[in-house]
C-alpha positions in Angstrom: 19.8 90.5 136.5 19.9 86.4 135.9 18.8 83.6 137.9 19.8 79.7 136.9 18.1 77.1 138.5 19.8 73.9 139.8 19.5 71.9 136.5 21.5 74.4 134.6 19.2 74.7 131.4 16.5 77.2 132.9 16.5 80.9 133.0 15.2 84.1 134.0 15.9 87.7 133.1 14.5 90.4 134.3 14.9 93.4 131.6 16.5 93.1 128.4 20.2 93.7 128.2 22.4 93.7 125.2 24.7 90.7 125.5 24.3 87.7 128.7 27.0 84.5 128.3 26.1 81.7 130.4 28.5 78.9 131.0 26.2 76.0 130.5 27.1 72.1 131.8 26.2 69.6 129.4 22.8 68.9 130.0 23.1 65.2 128.6 24.7 62.2 128.7 25.3 59.1 127.1 23.0 56.2 128.1 24.9 53.0 127.1 23.2 50.6 125.3 23.2 46.9 125.7 25.3 44.6 123.4 25.0 41.0 123.8 28.0 39.2 123.5 28.8 37.4 120.1 28.9 33.8 120.6 31.9 31.7 118.0 30.1 29.1 116.0 30.4 27.5 112.8 31.6 31.2 111.3 34.5 31.2 113.4 36.4 34.5 111.7 32.8 36.2 110.5 31.9 35.9 114.4 35.3 37.3 115.7 34.9 41.0 113.3 31.3 41.1 114.7 32.7 40.7 118.2 35.5 43.5 117.5 32.8 45.4 115.9 30.8 45.5 119.4 33.8 46.3 121.6 34.5 49.2 119.5 30.7 50.6 119.7 31.1 50.0 123.7 34.6 52.2 124.0 32.2 54.7 121.4 29.4 54.6 123.9 32.1 55.3 126.8 34.0 57.9 125.0 31.0 60.0 124.4 29.8 59.7 127.6 33.1 61.0 128.7 33.2 63.7 126.0 29.6 65.6 127.0 30.5 64.9 130.9 33.7 67.4 130.5 32.0 69.4 127.7 31.1 72.7 128.1 28.4 74.9 126.5 28.1 78.7 126.2 24.3 80.3 125.8 24.2 83.7 124.6 21.5 86.3 123.6 21.8 89.4 122.3 19.7 92.2 120.2 20.4 92.2 116.3 20.7 96.3 115.5 19.1 95.7 112.1 16.1 94.1 113.1 15.9 94.7 117.0 15.3 90.9 117.4 16.5 88.8 120.3 18.8 86.5 119.2 19.9 83.1 121.0 22.5 81.5 120.4 24.7 78.7 121.5 28.7 77.4 121.4 30.4 74.3 121.8 33.2 75.4 123.9 35.2 71.7 123.0 36.2 69.7 120.1 35.3 66.1 120.1 37.8 64.3 120.4 40.3 62.5 117.3 39.5 59.3 118.7 36.0 59.1 118.6 36.7 59.5 115.2 39.2 56.6 114.8 36.8 54.0 116.8 34.4 55.0 113.9 36.1 54.0 111.2 37.3 50.9 113.2 33.7 49.9 113.7 32.5 50.4 110.2 35.7 48.3 108.5 34.9 45.4 111.3 31.5 45.1 110.4 31.7 45.1 106.4 34.4 42.5 106.8 32.3 40.1 109.5 30.2 39.9 106.1 33.1 39.6 103.9 34.5 36.7 106.1 30.7 35.3 106.3 31.1 34.4 102.8 34.7 32.9 103.0 33.9 31.0 106.0 30.8 29.3 104.0 32.7 29.3 100.6 35.2 26.9 102.7 32.4 25.2 104.5 31.1 24.0 101.2 34.6 22.5 100.6 35.6 25.2 98.1 38.7 27.7 97.9 38.7 31.0 98.9 39.2 33.4 96.2 40.9 37.4 96.2 37.3 38.5 94.7 35.7 36.4 97.7 33.1 39.3 99.1 29.5 39.9 100.5 28.0 41.7 97.3 26.3 45.1 97.9 25.7 47.5 95.1 23.9 50.8 93.9 21.4 48.9 91.9 20.0 45.7 91.8 21.3 45.2 88.2 24.9 45.9 89.5 24.0 43.1 91.9 23.5 40.5 89.3 26.4 41.5 87.4 28.7 41.5 90.6 27.2 39.0 93.0 28.5 35.4 90.9 32.4 35.9 91.1 31.7 37.5 94.7 29.9 34.6 95.5 31.8 31.7 93.6 32.5 28.4 95.8 29.1 28.7 97.4 26.5 26.2 97.8 23.2 26.8 95.8 21.5 27.0 98.8 23.8 30.0 100.1 23.4 31.9 97.0 19.5 31.8 97.0 19.9 32.8 101.2 22.1 36.1 100.0 19.8 36.7 97.1 16.8 37.3 98.9 18.8 39.4 101.2 18.5 41.6 98.4 21.5 43.8 99.1 21.6 46.9 97.1 19.8 50.5 96.9 16.5 50.0 96.1 15.5 46.8 98.3 17.9 46.6 101.5 19.2 49.7 100.8 21.3 49.3 104.6 23.7 46.6 103.2 25.1 49.2 100.2 25.5 52.2 102.6 27.7 50.3 104.9 29.6 49.5 102.0 29.5 53.2 100.8 30.6 54.7 104.3 33.1 52.1 104.9 34.7 53.1 101.6 34.6 56.6 102.0 36.1 59.4 104.1 32.6 60.1 105.2 33.5 58.0 108.4 36.8 60.0 109.3 35.0 62.7 111.2 31.6 62.8 112.8 29.6 66.3 113.5 27.8 67.3 116.6 24.2 68.6 116.3 22.6 70.4 118.7 18.1 70.3 118.8 17.6 73.3 120.9 14.0 74.4 122.2 13.1 77.6 123.8 10.2 78.4 125.7 9.5 82.4 126.1 6.9 83.3 128.8 6.6 87.3 128.5 5.7 89.3 131.2 4.7 92.3 129.1 1.9 93.9 129.6 -1.1 94.4 127.3 -1.6 98.3 125.7 -4.1 100.4 127.3 -5.6 97.5 129.5 -4.7 97.2 133.1 -6.2 95.6 136.4 -6.5 97.0 140.0 -5.5 95.2 143.1 -9.3 94.0 143.3 -9.2 92.5 139.4 -11.3 94.9 138.0 -10.1 95.8 134.5 -9.7 99.8 132.8 -8.4 101.2 129.7 -6.0 104.0 129.2 -4.9 103.8 132.6 -6.0 102.6 136.2 -5.8 103.7 139.7 -2.7 103.2 142.0 -1.6 99.7 142.5 -2.8 98.5 138.7 -0.8 97.3 136.5 -0.4 96.5 132.5 -2.8 93.6 131.9 -1.2 90.0 131.3 2.1 91.7 133.2 1.2 88.9 136.6 0.1 85.9 134.9 2.8 85.7 131.9 1.8 85.1 128.1 3.6 82.4 126.9 5.3 82.3 123.3 6.2 79.4 121.6 10.0 79.2 120.9 11.2 77.8 117.2 14.7 76.5 118.3 16.2 74.3 115.6 18.5 71.9 114.8 21.6 72.8 114.0 25.0 71.9 113.5 27.7 72.7 116.2 31.6 74.0 115.3 33.8 74.0 118.3 34.1 77.8 119.3 31.6 79.5 116.6 28.1 80.8 117.9 25.4 79.5 116.0 21.8 80.7 116.1 18.8 78.6 117.0 16.1 80.9 117.7 15.4 84.6 117.1 12.3 86.7 118.2 10.9 90.1 119.1 12.5 92.0 122.2 10.2 94.1 123.0 9.4 92.8 126.2 9.2 94.4 129.9 10.2 91.5 131.7 11.2 88.2 130.2 11.2 84.6 130.9 12.8 81.6 129.5 13.9 78.3 129.4 16.0 76.4 126.8 16.0 72.6 126.3 18.9 71.0 124.4 19.5 67.9 122.9 22.6 66.6 121.9 23.2 64.0 118.7 26.1 63.7 116.3 26.0 63.0 112.7 28.5 60.9 110.4 30.0 63.0 107.8 27.2 66.1 106.4 25.7 63.6 104.1 25.4 59.7 105.8 23.2 59.9 108.2 22.8 60.6 112.8 25.4 58.0 114.4 22.5 55.3 115.1 23.5 54.4 111.6 26.2 52.3 113.5 23.8 50.2 115.4 21.7 49.7 112.4 24.6 47.9 110.7 25.5 46.2 113.7 21.8 44.8 114.2 22.0 43.9 110.2 25.5 42.3 110.4 24.5 40.5 113.7 21.3 39.0 111.7 22.5 38.2 108.9 25.5 36.0 110.2 22.5 34.3 112.8 20.5 33.4 110.0 23.4 32.2 107.9 24.6 30.0 110.8 21.1 28.9 111.7 19.8 27.8 107.9 23.2 27.0 106.3 25.2 25.1 108.7 
């Protein structure tokens, strides 16, 4: 028999059966972030692109929140016939909407374009002409940055060039600039992967071998009087859960915990936290907000110190 509490994430199992399936409501919802409005200033084109990125990130938060509210997850546990271990798995039953991937790609493009347009606005503010090579320079090494930056920054004032140099927008220094360029220029932003971090706590109500506790609390070994129970049966013995973070694949059960099933009774709680990755190699989706903060600060510094 199994009972689920009102939270939908705590379970009690009396006896270990071969297979149990439990449809689970989404245990978390997205917590909206607050983005200040982008104030138009002397770098209007850059500010416009940054504001569009802000709107897309708000749209992304809403889309993910709606997905989590509607999504369903299935918890299952079964005995591994080869090891006799109790194995817990979870299945994501609803794939992510394709629209979420498009929002991410557009947000990345607008943030990178905001940096490029910042340089173009600064060139025009310096009374010079923008060329096809005008752009915000970022590179995979300082050496490559030094080689590429002069043509990207042609037409800027010396003060502006020094400011960009102080930002050190290359790998090994302020690498986030380089990562933004790389993510925007690859296919990694075309999809995101849901990742679950599971926490499993087990309370095993199993008697200790050959140790019994009577109704009066007296202990006996090898057996006990009428009414006695195995030692530890009533109190419950806790076992730490070693659940792990694992990538979710729609419709596919993924294992996040296994342990010994040799129990007379078992109680367990499952805590699940969900996050999202931008592709398998790039990093957590929170990078989007780091990129936004980086671009926003850079444009603000340029407006404050150069114009």
